[in-house]
C-alpha positions in Angstrom: 15.7 16.3 -16.0 16.4 13.5 -13.5 15.2 10.0 -14.4 13.7 9.5 -10.9 12.1 11.9 -8.5 12.3 10.8 -4.9 9.5 12.3 -2.7 10.2 12.4 1.0 7.6 13.8 3.5 9.0 14.2 6.9 7.7 15.0 10.4 9.8 14.5 13.5 11.8 11.5 12.3 15.1 12.5 13.9 16.0 9.0 15.1 15.7 7.7 11.5 16.2 10.5 9.0 19.9 10.3 8.8 19.8 6.6 7.9 17.0 7.3 5.4 19.0 10.0 3.6 22.2 8.0 3.6 20.5 5.0 1.9 19.3 7.4 -0.8 22.8 8.9 -1.3 24.2 5.3 -1.5 22.0 4.3 -4.5 24.0 2.8 -7.3 21.7 4.6 -9.8 22.7 8.3 -9.6 20.3 10.1 -11.9 17.7 11.2 -9.3 16.4 14.3 -7.6 15.3 14.3 -3.9 12.3 16.5 -3.0 11.7 16.9 0.8 8.6 18.5 2.4 9.0 18.9 6.2 6.0 19.6 8.4 7.9 22.1 10.6 9.6 19.3 12.6 10.4 20.1 16.2 12.9 17.4 17.0 15.9 18.5 14.9 15.2 16.4 11.8 14.7 19.5 9.7 18.2 20.7 10.6 19.6 17.3 9.6 17.8 17.6 6.2 19.2 21.1 5.7 22.8 19.9 6.4 22.4 17.1 3.8 20.9 19.6 1.3 23.8 21.9 1.7 26.2 19.2 0.5 23.9 17.5 -2.1 22.8 19.5 -5.2 20.3 16.9 -6.2 18.1 17.8 -3.2 15.3 20.4 -3.1 13.8 21.0 0.3 10.9 23.0 1.7 8.8 23.2 4.8 5.0 23.0 4.5 2.0 23.2 6.8 1.5 20.1 8.9 -1.5 18.7 7.1 -0.5 15.0 6.9 1.7 12.7 4.8 -0.6 12.7 1.7 -1.0 16.5 1.6 2.8 16.7 1.6 3.1 14.1 -1.1 0.7 16.1 -3.3 2.9 19.2 -2.9 6.0 17.2 -3.8 4.4 15.4 -6.7 3.5 18.7 -8.3 7.2 19.7 -8.3 8.5 16.3 -9.5 10.4 16.4 -12.8 11.5 12.8 -13.1 10.1 10.2 -15.6 9.5 8.0 -12.6 8.7 8.6 -8.9 9.8 6.8 -5.8 8.2 7.6 -2.4 10.6 7.4 0.5 9.1 7.6 4.0 11.3 9.3 6.6 11.7 6.3 8.8 12.3 3.6 6.2 15.4 2.5 4.2 16.3 0.9 0.9 19.0 -1.4 -0.5 21.8 0.2 -2.6 20.5 -1.2 -5.9 16.9 -0.5 -5.2 16.4 2.2 -7.8 18.7 0.6 -10.3 16.9 -2.7 -10.3 13.4 -1.3 -10.2 14.0 1.1 -13.0 15.6 -1.7 -15.1 12.4 -3.8 -14.6 10.3 -0.9 -15.8 12.5 -0.3 -18.8 12.2 -4.0 -19.8 8.4 -3.9 -19.3 7.3 -0.8 -21.1 3.6 -1.6 -20.7 4.0 -1.6 -16.9 3.7 1.6 -14.9 4.3 0.1 -11.5 7.4 -1.8 -10.3 6.8 -3.7 -7.1 9.5 -5.5 -5.0 9.4 -7.5 -1.8 9.7 -5.8 1.6 11.7 -6.4 4.7 10.1 -5.4 8.0 12.6 -3.8 10.4 12.5 -2.6 14.0 13.6 0.7 15.6 17.2 -0.5 15.5 17.1 -1.5 11.9 17.1 -5.2 12.7 14.7 -7.6 10.8 11.5 -8.3 12.6 11.2 -12.0 13.4 7.9 -12.0 15.3 4.5 -10.9 14.1 4.0 -9.0 12.0 6.3 -10.1 9.2 6.0 -9.6 5.5 5.6 -13.3 4.9 2.5 -13.5 7.0 0.7 -10.5 5.4 -2.5 -11.3 3.4 -0.8 -10.5 0.1 2.1 -12.8 0.8 -0.2 -15.6 1.8 -2.2 -15.1 -1.3 0.7 -15.1 -3.7 2.9 -17.6 -1.9 6.0 -18.7 -3.8 5.1 -16.4 -6.7 6.7 -13.5 -4.8 10.0 -15.2 -5.2 9.7 -15.2 -9.0 9.8 -12.3 -11.5 6.4 -11.8 -13.1 3.9 -9.3 -14.4 0.4 -8.7 -13.1 -2.0 -7.3 -15.6 -4.5 -4.6 -14.5 -6.9 -4.7 -12.8 -5.6 -7.8 -11.1 -4.1 -6.0 -8.0 -7.0 -3.6 -7.7 -9.4 -6.5 -7.3 -7.1 -8.1 -4.7 -7.2 -4.9 -2.7 -10.9 -5.6 -2.0 -10.0 -8.8 -0.2 -6.5 -9.3 1.2 -5.7 -5.9 2.5 -2.8 -3.8 1.0 -1.2 -5.5 -2.0 1.5 -2.8 -1.9 2.1 -2.7 1.8 4.4 0.3 1.7 5.1 3.0 -0.9 8.8 2.2 -0.4 8.4 -1.0 -2.4 7.1 0.8 -5.5 8.6 2.7 -8.4 5.9 4.5 -10.4 5.9 6.2 -13.8 5.1 9.8 -13.1 2.2 9.9 -15.5 0.4 7.4 -13.3 0.2 10.0 -10.5 -1.7 12.2 -12.9 -4.1 9.5 -14.0 -4.7 8.1 -10.6 -5.3 11.6 -9.1 -4.1 13.2 -6.0 -3.3 11.2 -2.8 -6.5 11.3 -0.7 -6.2 13.1 2.7 -9.6 12.1 4.1 -8.4 8.6 5.2 -5.6 9.9 7.4 -2.6 7.4 7.5 -4.5 4.8 5.4 -4.7 7.0 2.3 -2.1 4.8 0.5 -4.6 2.0 0.5 -7.2 4.0 -1.4 -4.7 5.6 -3.8 -2.8 2.3 -4.6 -6.1 0.6 -5.4 -6.8 3.3 -8.0 -3.3 3.0 -9.5 -3.6 -0.7 -9.7 -6.9 -0.5 -11.6 -5.0 1.6 -14.3 -1.6 0.1 -14.5 0.2 -3.2 -15.0 2.7 -4.2 -12.3 6.1 -5.8 -12.8 7.4 -7.7 -9.8 11.1 -7.9 -8.7 11.5 -10.8 -6.3 14.0 -9.2 -4.0 13.5 -7.2 -0.7 14.9 -3.9 -2.0 13.1 -1.8 0.6 12.2 -1.8 4.2 9.2 -0.9 6.4 10.1 0.2 9.9 7.7 -0.8 12.7 8.0 1.4 15.8 5.6 3.0 18.2 5.8 6.5 16.6 5.1 5.2 13.0 2.2 6.9 11.3 1.0 3.5 10.0 0.5 2.1 13.5 -1.0 5.0 15.4 -4.7 5.5 16.0 -6.1 2.4 14.4 -7.8 -0.5 16.2 -8.9 -3.5 14.2 -12.6 -2.6 14.4 -11.9 0.8 12.9 -9.4 -0.6 10.4 -11.8 -3.0 8.7 -14.7 -0.5 8.7 -12.3 2.0 7.0 -11.1 -0.5 4.4 -14.7 -1.2 3.5 -15.5 2.5 3.2 -12.4 3.1 1.0 -13.4 0.2 -1.3 -16.9 1.7 -1.5 -15.6 5.2 -2.2 -13.3 3.8 -5.0 -16.0 1.8 -6.8 -17.0 4.5 -9.3 -13.3 5.0 -10.2 -12.8 1.2 -10.5 -15.8 0.8 -12.8 -14.6 3.7 -15.0 -11.0 2.4 -15.1 -11.8 -1.2 -15.8 -15.5 -1.5 -16.8 -15.0 -4.9 -18.3 -14.2 -6.3 -14.9 -15.7 -4.0 -12.2 -18.8 -3.3 -14.3 -20.0 -6.8 -13.9 -19.1 -7.3 -10.2 -21.9 -6.2 -7.7 -20.6 -3.5 -5.5 -21.5 -5.4 -2.4 -19.2 -8.3 -3.4 -16.3 -5.9 -3.5 -16.9 -4.7 0.1 -17.9 -8.1 1.5 -14.6 -9.3 3.1 -14.0 -6.1 5.0 -17.6 -5.9 6.1 -17.5 -9.5 7.5 -14.1 -8.8 9.2 -15.5 -5.6 10.8 -18.6 -7.5 11.9 -16.5 -10.2 13.6 -14.0 -7.9 15.2 -16.8 -5.6 16.5 -18.6 -8.6 17.9 -15.4 -9.8 19.7 -14.8 -6.3 21.0 -18.2 -5.9 22.6 -18.4 -9.5 23.9 -20.4 -12.0 22.0 -22.7 -12.7 25.0 -23.9 -9.2 25.7 -27.4 -8.1 24.7 -25.9 -5.1 22.8 -23.5 -7.4 20.9 -26.3 -9.7 19.9 -28.6 -6.9 18.7 -25.8 -5.3 16.7 -24.7 -8.6 15.3 -28.3 -9.4 14.2 -28.5 -6.0 12.4 -25.2 -6.5 10.6 -26.0 -10.1 9.7 -29.3 -9.0 8.1 -27.3 -6.5 6.0 -24.6 -9.0 5.1 -27.0 -11.8 4.2 -27.5 -10.8 0.5 -23.7 -10.5 0.1 -22.8 -14.1 1.1 -20.8 -15.7 -1.8 -20.3 -19.3 -2.5 -21.2 -20.4 1.0 -18.6 -18.2 2.6 -20.8 -17.4 5.6 -22.7 -20.7 5.8 -22.4 -22.8 8.9 -21.8 -19.8 11.1 -21.7 -20.7 14.8 -23.7 -18.0 16.5 -23.6 -14.4 15.2 -20.0 -14.5 14.0 -19.2 -15.3 10.4 -16.3 -17.7 9.6 -14.2 -16.4 6.7 -10.9 -17.5 5.2 -10.2 -14.4 3.2 -7.3 -16.0 1.2 -9.5 -18.9 0.1 -12.3 -16.4 -0.6 -9.9 -14.3 -2.7 -8.8 -17.2 -4.8 -12.5 -18.2 -5.5 -13.3 -14.6 -6.3 -10.4 -14.0 -8.7 -11.4 -17.2 -10.5 -15.1 -16.1 -10.6 -14.1 -12.6 -11.8 -11.8 -14.2 -14.5 -8.6 -12.5 -13.2 -6.5 -15.4 -12.1 -5.0 -15.6 -15.5 -3.7 -12.0 -15.4 -0.2 -13.1 -14.3 2.7 -13.6 -16.7 6.1 -14.9 -15.8 9.1 -12.7 -16.9 12.8 -12.9 -17.0 14.9 -11.9 -13.9 16.4 -8.4 -13.7 20.2 -8.7 -13.6 
């Protein structure tokens, strides 16, 4: 049985799949199996995968109906044999010591089921992205600040609560190594949220599991026009969907960590994304239009009971000023979760 099962869903990633596979084969930690599910790619990437598999006995490959990334991941997870699982997207890459260092961190922290590393954003050519968006400007990076440059542990449900306010705490699956049992406990990857399903699943996992952080960019996230993570989402739709995913996960959160989520009103957990959706929708329609004013008045009436600690006071017109990072810090203190961080030793 391999120590790590690498799960790779693929669909038409010909420009990137060769580099993706090469960075897996170049791992300094050799005890892995690679499971690939291809959605009947039409661009030649399946043929590249077959060529690699013919030379690499640690690979098991299949084609599966084109039902989305998360349906493919559920198929692959059912076949995984490793003690840990790494999810490798077909257009991303990883540093040679990625698996070695992340597994070492989990072995040194037996009470953690998630290892999390920093992330490097790259472009179509594999070059670091220097303009927006960059990892250092994401909500999670702004919240943690210099802490992301230090090895530490975050005790559950710390990260699950953050998911309700700063966006994705784990921006890409590629920056995670998971104990396989966590996949069983967190349940299948949801398919209803399309390409945002990782947000909903990671929130559940973070409610159940402690996270150990390795302060190195051991994985990449490639930003390009064909990426599933950037297609079909405008900001209005994004924040509405995030609020809906939080709401859908609330029963799970309350069951996983009743001592925390059992005492937080559900509306508080949705508040940040509801406000951000309100403001983006207002801007989209034009603040001066009659339709915008009517819609804004309706949403403001619904949001009024959810206002926390003066977050929406002093609003200028129908929009609601909100600093989500400052809001998150106040909320984590109020919810008594700011102390759920412990410094650890560095992984060699």
